[in-house]
Phi, psi and omega in degrees: 000322181292317179303317183293320178297321182292319172301316179296319189286330174295319182297315180298316183290328179292322179295323179287326176293320177301313180299317181289326172300319186288321182300317182292319178298314177300322177298319180289326175301310182297323176296319179297318177303314184293324182294317180300325183287325181290323178297317183298328189279358179283348182213160175259130180261151181204165174245156185203174177232144178276130178226173187240129177294331182248089181247125183250124170271115186269115185232137178241123182237116182270001186088180182283335187255348187257119179262129179250131177245155173273117180280318187199152178242125187256352180231171176234160176308127182084006181281145178270137179229160172234171189301129181099339183302139177281127185264312178195163176243142181243156170264105183257016191294322181290319182293319178301317179301314180301317179301313179295317183294321181289326177297319181292326182287322175303313184291325180296317179291327176295315176299322178292321177292326180287329181272352181289146181238156171052040178279149173276162175304323176295323182294316182297314180296323179294316178299320182299308179307317179296313181296323180297312187295316181295326176295319181295321176298314184294328180289319179301320180286320179295322179298333179297333185262356183270066178243146182291339179256019170247128175238090191070234176265006185257138170257128186238161176291129170248021174251149184286320187217098186218166177234143184273129180224169178047052171285112192253009185224163172233169178306135180090342182293152170266129190284133176241141178300336180278350185229124175294146176294312179196179172236144170253125177253120182294115177288353175271354183230039177286148176210178179243128178263100181258155178246116181254129177301142182302334177286345177246007183288341177295339178265008178257135184220140184300146182091339182294144184289152187225140176250120189254124179239119179281138175300332178290335182202086186293347175281345171272142181228135180235169179239156179196197183207155183282121180269315187202152178239123188292146181277354176229146178276159180235123175267120186284176182292330182278350180102350184286150177252119183240157175242128177294132176230124182272129181238134178279164174236120189288325181197104179278348176060015184083356186260342171260124192231160177315130177079003172290149177264147181221154165254145180233146177239109185260125182288141180286000000 
């Protein structure tokens, strides 16, 4: 009988020790989860897209009568370029012909005016008006070629450090003033256009530090700051309401490029 009581007592004590141990383990687990939750609450998570403040759309307009074609393309979509690099070559022969023809017309009318004798004031005024109109046409055509990115018949980069995007033509295509040839995005003026849900925007403030995590390489992390918060919300196609937030990039090291997606953690 005594032996049975001893065994029963040992079983009860073992059960109590096990119960206390499990309770302690459970308590520690809950504490860990709560700590993790507190850490997560130190920042607001959002997604964003890298953009450039300085984007140049290259457009060539040949006027109503001049057809401009693409002779060759020397770059690819997404290619990095520096100032002076040749992007493509255009056939400007028709436009140059129009300019030369109109310049000759101006000179011919000037000679005719100088050679004319016994003209009335009305006739002189009419000739002057004609010459002025023709000269205006010449100036307008020349202005089409007065672009920082045109060097003769070549389109060149006028940015020191840029990337080519939106390349919309191929060799032999006729250029239209309604469609840009390509865009140059300045890599020296990159920023992040982030979208923060309206329920979290109250925790976002200008000047707060931001951790930037690129989708292309989640193991890499960059830093930045909140530059500005939009005063207007945007309703997305899925019905969500977000507020645009501009975030600076401290050092992109050349690996963060326009239109790349990123996740951001904005410190509260």
